[in-house]
C-alpha positions as CSV (number, residue, x, y, z in Angstrom):
1,X,-2.6,14.3,1.6
2,X,0.4,14.2,3.7
3,X,3.6,12.8,2.3
4,X,3.2,9.1,2.5
5,X,6.4,8.2,0.8
6,X,8.4,9.0,3.9
7,X,6.7,6.2,5.7
8,X,8.6,3.5,3.6
9,X,12.3,2.6,3.3
10,X,13.7,3.5,-0.1
11,X,14.0,-0.1,-1.4
12,X,10.4,-0.9,-0.4
13,X,8.9,2.3,-2.1
14,X,10.9,1.4,-5.3
15,X,9.6,-2.2,-5.3
16,X,6.0,-0.8,-4.9
17,X,6.4,1.6,-7.7
18,X,7.8,-1.3,-9.9
19,X,4.8,-3.4,-8.9
20,X,2.4,-0.7,-10.0
21,X,4.3,-0.1,-13.3
22,X,4.2,-3.8,-14.1
23,X,0.4,-4.1,-13.4
24,X,0.7,-6.1,-10.2
25,X,-1.7,-3.9,-8.3
26,X,-5.3,-4.8,-8.7
27,X,-8.5,-2.7,-8.7
28,X,-8.0,0.1,-6.0
29,X,-11.4,0.5,-4.2
30,X,-12.5,3.5,-2.1
31,X,-13.8,2.3,1.3
32,X,-15.2,3.7,4.3
33,X,-11.8,3.9,5.8
34,X,-9.8,5.1,2.8
35,X,-8.6,2.7,0.0
36,X,-7.9,-1.0,-0.5
37,X,-6.3,-3.1,-3.2
38,X,-4.9,-6.4,-3.9
39,X,-1.2,-6.6,-4.8
40,X,0.3,-9.6,-6.6
41,X,3.8,-10.4,-5.4
42,X,4.8,-14.0,-4.7
43,X,1.4,-14.3,-3.2
44,X,-1.8,-12.0,-3.4
45,X,-1.5,-9.4,-0.5
46,X,-4.2,-7.1,0.8
47,X,-3.2,-3.4,1.1
48,X,-5.2,-0.9,3.0
49,X,-4.7,2.8,3.4
50,X,-6.5,4.6,6.2
51,X,-7.4,8.2,5.6
52,X,-8.9,10.8,7.8
53,X,-9.4,14.4,6.9
54,X,-7.4,14.0,3.7
55,X,-4.4,12.7,5.7
56,X,-2.8,9.1,5.6
57,X,-3.1,7.9,9.2
58,X,-2.2,4.4,8.8
59,X,-1.4,1.7,6.2
60,X,-1.6,-2.1,6.5
61,X,-0.4,-4.9,4.2
62,X,-0.5,-8.7,4.6
63,X,3.0,-9.0,3.0
64,X,6.1,-10.3,4.8
65,X,7.7,-6.8,5.0
66,X,4.7,-5.5,6.9
67,X,4.6,-8.6,9.2
68,X,8.2,-7.8,10.1
69,X,7.3,-4.3,11.3
């Protein structure tokens, strides 16, 4: 897969890694479009990673950071 880390600002990538290490990422499911998982921050957020030909083509999240662009 292509380098997805460069799609995030450093502080957001660090926060995501910390969430994962602290068990705040729920069951990751493989879907028809790629992958999805709930992430538990101040609320439960829906994260989706869209993959085509082993390349990350898009990512979405219902968190406030993603809503701000």
